C-alpha positions as CSV (number, residue, x, y, z in Angstrom):
1,X,-37.8,57.3,-6.1
2,X,-36.2,55.6,-9.0
3,X,-37.1,52.0,-9.9
4,X,-35.6,49.6,-12.3
5,X,-36.9,46.4,-13.8
6,X,-34.1,44.4,-12.2
7,X,-34.7,41.8,-9.6
8,X,-32.0,41.4,-7.1
9,X,-31.1,37.7,-6.5
10,X,-28.6,36.9,-3.8
11,X,-25.6,34.9,-5.1
12,X,-25.4,31.3,-4.1
13,X,-23.3,30.6,-1.1
14,X,-20.5,28.1,-1.2
15,X,-22.6,25.6,0.7
16,X,-25.4,25.9,-1.7
17,X,-23.1,25.3,-4.7
18,X,-21.5,22.3,-3.0
19,X,-25.0,20.9,-2.2
20,X,-26.1,21.3,-5.8
21,X,-23.0,19.7,-7.3
22,X,-22.8,16.7,-4.9
23,X,-25.3,14.6,-6.9
24,X,-23.4,15.4,-10.1
25,X,-20.1,14.6,-8.6
26,X,-21.5,11.2,-7.3
27,X,-22.8,10.4,-10.8
28,X,-19.3,11.1,-12.3
29,X,-17.6,8.9,-9.6
30,X,-20.0,6.0,-10.3
31,X,-19.4,6.4,-14.1
32,X,-15.7,6.5,-13.8
33,X,-15.7,3.5,-11.4
34,X,-17.8,1.5,-13.9
35,X,-15.5,2.3,-16.8
36,X,-12.3,1.5,-14.8
37,X,-13.6,-1.9,-13.5
38,X,-15.2,-2.9,-16.8
39,X,-12.3,-5.2,-17.7
40,X,-12.3,-6.9,-14.3
41,X,-15.9,-7.9,-14.6
42,X,-14.8,-11.2,-16.3
43,X,-14.7,-14.1,-14.0
44,X,-11.1,-15.2,-13.2
45,X,-10.2,-18.9,-13.7
46,X,-8.7,-18.9,-10.2
47,X,-8.5,-16.6,-7.2
48,X,-5.6,-14.6,-6.0
49,X,-2.7,-16.8,-4.8
50,X,-3.8,-19.8,-6.9
51,X,-3.0,-21.2,-10.3
52,X,-5.1,-23.4,-12.6
53,X,-4.3,-27.0,-13.3
54,X,-5.9,-29.6,-15.6
55,X,-6.7,-33.3,-15.3
56,X,-4.4,-35.6,-17.2
57,X,-6.4,-37.2,-20.0
58,X,-9.6,-35.2,-19.4
59,X,-11.0,-31.8,-19.6
60,X,-11.4,-31.2,-15.8
61,X,-9.6,-28.4,-14.0
62,X,-8.9,-27.1,-10.5
63,X,-7.1,-24.3,-8.7
64,X,-4.1,-25.0,-6.6
65,X,-2.4,-22.6,-4.1
66,X,0.7,-21.0,-5.5
67,X,3.0,-22.7,-3.0
68,X,1.8,-26.3,-3.8
69,X,2.3,-28.8,-6.6
70,X,-0.6,-30.1,-8.6
71,X,-2.4,-33.1,-6.9
72,X,-2.1,-36.6,-8.3
73,X,-4.0,-36.9,-11.7
74,X,-3.5,-33.2,-12.4
75,X,-0.8,-31.2,-14.3
76,X,0.0,-27.6,-15.0
77,X,-1.2,-26.1,-18.3
78,X,1.6,-25.8,-20.9
79,X,3.4,-22.5,-20.7
80,X,1.7,-19.8,-22.8
81,X,-1.6,-21.8,-22.9
82,X,-2.9,-21.1,-19.4
83,X,-6.6,-19.9,-19.2
84,X,-6.9,-16.7,-17.1
85,X,-10.6,-16.0,-17.4
86,X,-13.7,-18.1,-18.0
87,X,-14.5,-18.2,-21.7
88,X,-11.1,-16.7,-22.8
89,X,-9.1,-18.2,-25.7
90,X,-7.3,-20.8,-23.7
91,X,-10.4,-21.8,-21.6
92,X,-12.2,-22.5,-24.9
93,X,-9.2,-24.3,-26.3
94,X,-8.9,-26.7,-23.4
95,X,-12.6,-27.7,-23.6
96,X,-11.7,-30.0,-26.5
97,X,-8.1,-30.9,-25.7
98,X,-6.1,-32.3,-22.8
99,X,-2.6,-33.4,-21.9
100,X,-1.8,-37.1,-21.9
101,X,0.4,-38.9,-19.4
102,X,3.5,-38.2,-21.6
103,X,2.7,-34.4,-21.7
104,X,1.4,-34.4,-25.3
105,X,-1.5,-32.2,-26.2
106,X,-4.3,-34.4,-27.6
107,X,-7.9,-34.0,-28.8
108,X,-10.5,-35.3,-26.4
109,X,-13.1,-37.6,-27.8
110,X,-16.7,-36.2,-27.6
111,X,-18.4,-36.8,-24.3
112,X,-15.4,-36.9,-22.1
């Protein structure tokens, strides 16, 4: 009888390969999802179907449904200067400025 030093190992079945690669696939999916949603992690100023408005003469703000006009004492932000996310360029800008009753952008005195 002839013997060799080889050990016969059966090949992995398709089921075994799928079972082994499932955790790896799940990890890849989670990583891709985290990368793709990274930009959306910032808090939006308003929810879907709403737009931001500001108080006239103050630094307050609110969100109004798209199909409604701003309530009394509020106005729309000037075009091109609308904050979209908390802490973005325009959100920071409007913390020290407001619009007066004539629609002019003015500095807000400290403490208002």
